[in-house]
N, C-alpha and C positions, 0 to 999 in steps of 0.2 A: 504494500500500500504506500502511496505517497505520503510525505510528511509536510508539516507547515514550513520547513526550511527549503526543501526542494519539492516542487509539486509532483513532477515525474519526468522521466527522460523524454526526449523528443520523439514524436511519432515517426516511424519510417516513411520515406518519401513515396513508397509504392502505393498503388490503389488499395483500398479506397481513401487512405489517409492523405493522399495528395490533394483531395478535394478541400481540405481545411486551409490550404494556402498559407498566407501569412499568419493566420490565427494559430498555426501549429507551434509558433514560438512561445505561446502562452504556457505550453506544457513544461517549459524549463523554469518557469518563474515560481516564486513562493506563493503559497495559497492566498495570503492577504493581498499580494500584488495582483494575482489573477482575478480575485473577486472585485477589486477596484477597477481593473481594466474592463472586465465584462460589464460591470454596472454602468460605466461611462459609455460603452459602445451601445448597449441595448437601449439606453435612454435616447440615443440619436436615431435609432432605427424604428422605434415604435412610438406612436403618438399617445399611448395610453398611460404615460407616466409610470412605466414598468421599471422595477428595480430588482436586482439580485440581492439576496440577504442570506447570511449564514444561518443555518437552522440550529438555533440554540434553544435551551429550555424556556428562556424568556419569550422567544418567538412562538414556540408551540403552545405557550400558555393561553393564547387567544382561542384555542379550541377549534380552530377552523381546519378544514381539509386543505390539501395542497392547492386544489383548484379554487376553492372558496377564498383562500388567502390571496391568490392572484386577482380574483374578481373584485374582492371587497377592499383589499389593502394595496393592491398593485405590487405585491412582493412574490418573487419566485424563490422559494426556499432551496438552499444548497447545503448539503452536508459537507463539513470540512474534510478536505482531502479525498473526496469521493470522485473516482474516475467516472463513474456512471453519471453523476450530476454535472461534472465538467463537460463531458461530451453533450449532455442535454443543453447546457448553456450555449455551447458553440453552435448547436442547431438553431437556437433562437437567433443567433447572429446570421446564420446562413439562410434560414427560412423564416424570417420574422412574421410574415403574413400567414403562412401556413401554420406555424406554431400557435399564433393567436387564434386562428380558426379552430384548431384542435381544442384549445382551451375553452373557447366559446361553446363548442358542442358539448364538452364534458361538463361545463358549469350549468348549461341548460338541463342536462340530464340529472344532475344533482338536485337542482331546484324542482324538477318534476318527480323524481323517484327517491330522493334522499341520498346521503353520502355513502351508504353501505350497499347500495344496489347499482348494477350497471345494466343499462338497456343493451340491445344488440348493436345499436348505433354507437354507444359508448365503447363497447368491446372492439368494434372495428376501428374507432379512432385511436384506442390504446395500441392496437396492432401497428397502425401507421406511426404513431409517436415513438414506439419502442423499436420497431423493426421494419420501417417503411423504406421503400425504394421508389424513386421517380425515374421512369424510363421515358426519354424523349426521342422521337424518330419521325422523319417525314414519311416513312414507309409503313403503311397500314398493315401490310401482310406480315410484318414482324410481330405486331401485336396479335394477329390471328394465330401465328405459330406459337406464341407465348401462351395464349389462352388454351391452345390445344395440347400444351405440354409436349411439344415436338422437340425434345432435347436433341435427339440424334440429328434432326434436320438443322436446328439452329446452330449446332456445333460441327456440322458436317458440310453439306452442300451450301448452307446459308451462312457459314461462319464469317465470311467477309462482310455480310450485312451489318454486323455489330460495329464495324468501323464508322458507320454513318449514324450510329445510335449514341446517346449520352445517358449513362446510368449514374445517378446521384443518390447517395445515402441520405435519408431523412431521419431514420430511426437511430437514436443515440445508443441504444443497447447493442446494435450491430457493431458500432465502433469499439465499444468496450469489449465485447466478446472476441472480435477480430484481433484485438491487441492482447488480451489475456489468454485466449485459447485459439491461436492462429491456425491450427490444423483441423479444427472442428468444421463440419460441413454445414455452414450456416445458410439460412434462407430468409428472404424478406418478402413482405407483402407489397405488391406493386400498384402504383397509380401510373398508368400509361398516358402519355400526352403526345398526340400527333402534331408536329410542328411544321411550319412552312419550310421549304427547301433552303430558304435564305437564312433560317434561324441559326444562330451560333451560341455556344455556351460561354459567352463573355458576360460581363457584369450586367449589361442591359438584358441580354437573353435570359439569364438566370433569374433576374428580377421579374421578368414577364412570366416565367415558368412558376415562380413562387406565387404570383398573383392569381394565375390560372388555377393552380391546385387549391389555393385557399378559397377561392370563390366556389369551386366545385364541392369542397367540404361543407361550406356554409349552406349551400342550397341543396345538398343531399345527392348530388350526382356522383360523388365519390365517397366510399367508405360508409354507405348507409347500413351495411350489414357485413359481418366478417366473411360470409360466403361470396360477397361481391368481388373480393380481392384475389387476383391470381397470385401465385407464389413463384418467386424466382430464386433458385439457389445461387449464392454468390459464386459458386464454382462453375456456373454456366456462363459467366462473363469472361470471354477469352483472355483479356489482359489481366484478370484477377486471379487466375489459377492455371498454371501450365499443364496440370493433369488433364484438363478437358480436351486436350488434343488427342487423347488416347480413347478410341471407341470402347475399349473394355472398361475403362473407368466410367464412362457415360452409362454403359449398360448395367454396371454393378453397383455404383454408388447409391446409397439409400436416399440421397437428396433428390435424385432425378425420378420422381414419382409420376405415374400416369395421372391424367385428370380424373377426379372422382366421377363416378357414373352420374349422368344427368346434370352435372354441375354446369351452370351458365354464369359467367362473370359479367359484371357491369361493363358497359361500353367504355372504351378509352376516351379521353378528353381531346378536344380540339383547341389548340392555342389560337386565339383570335389574331388575325394578321395585324390588326391595329395596335396590338401590344408589342410589336417588334420595333 
């Protein structure tokens, strides 16, 4: 575990940690410095006066749940030296609108059902929050193959198609598990977004992707139910696992499961051209 003197060692540059960009330098700083930096950054990104706060007994004395504390006090509680919470905070910086939409959905569920029950919608939001992946591509047939669980095709005849796709981690638990258990066969729940051919994963393009996913979460087009979400093994992304070049690995690894019988996933999203 990290300590308050040194938060943790730098994340490796390989995928998916390269998606953290300059924020990866936070992993070398002390806990107090990290908390201060995160707090200043998130205040610039979100108009809701949101702040990160260390989870102390005094903070917990308010009796609120995690989501209620965000909604009522504008505080995102973070456990000291928690790798899980640190990656969660970094996702607030990378996906501010989407994380806010997830929070809004969870808070609405708490107000409707109480803090100790989760609706199907809340369960789906939790899956995205912890283990979500956003896949962007201009090729609709890639999403069709993904929905069909055509792993052999996606990593065989269609392997080159991945070069035109952008896979981004949203779920902070995936980062934590990838770091602490790098050989595990992890999988994430996918929100697919069909983007125009001119779309690029630069700052503007990723901001548009964040806005698109956030709006779909708010209006129920994405993550309305856990069964709406297709699963993507991280080992199915060519650049993320060299083993997926071996047909025997694809045929035998338990992460490459067939689609459940009669399962029909929610349609992938379309990125409005006006957002580019």
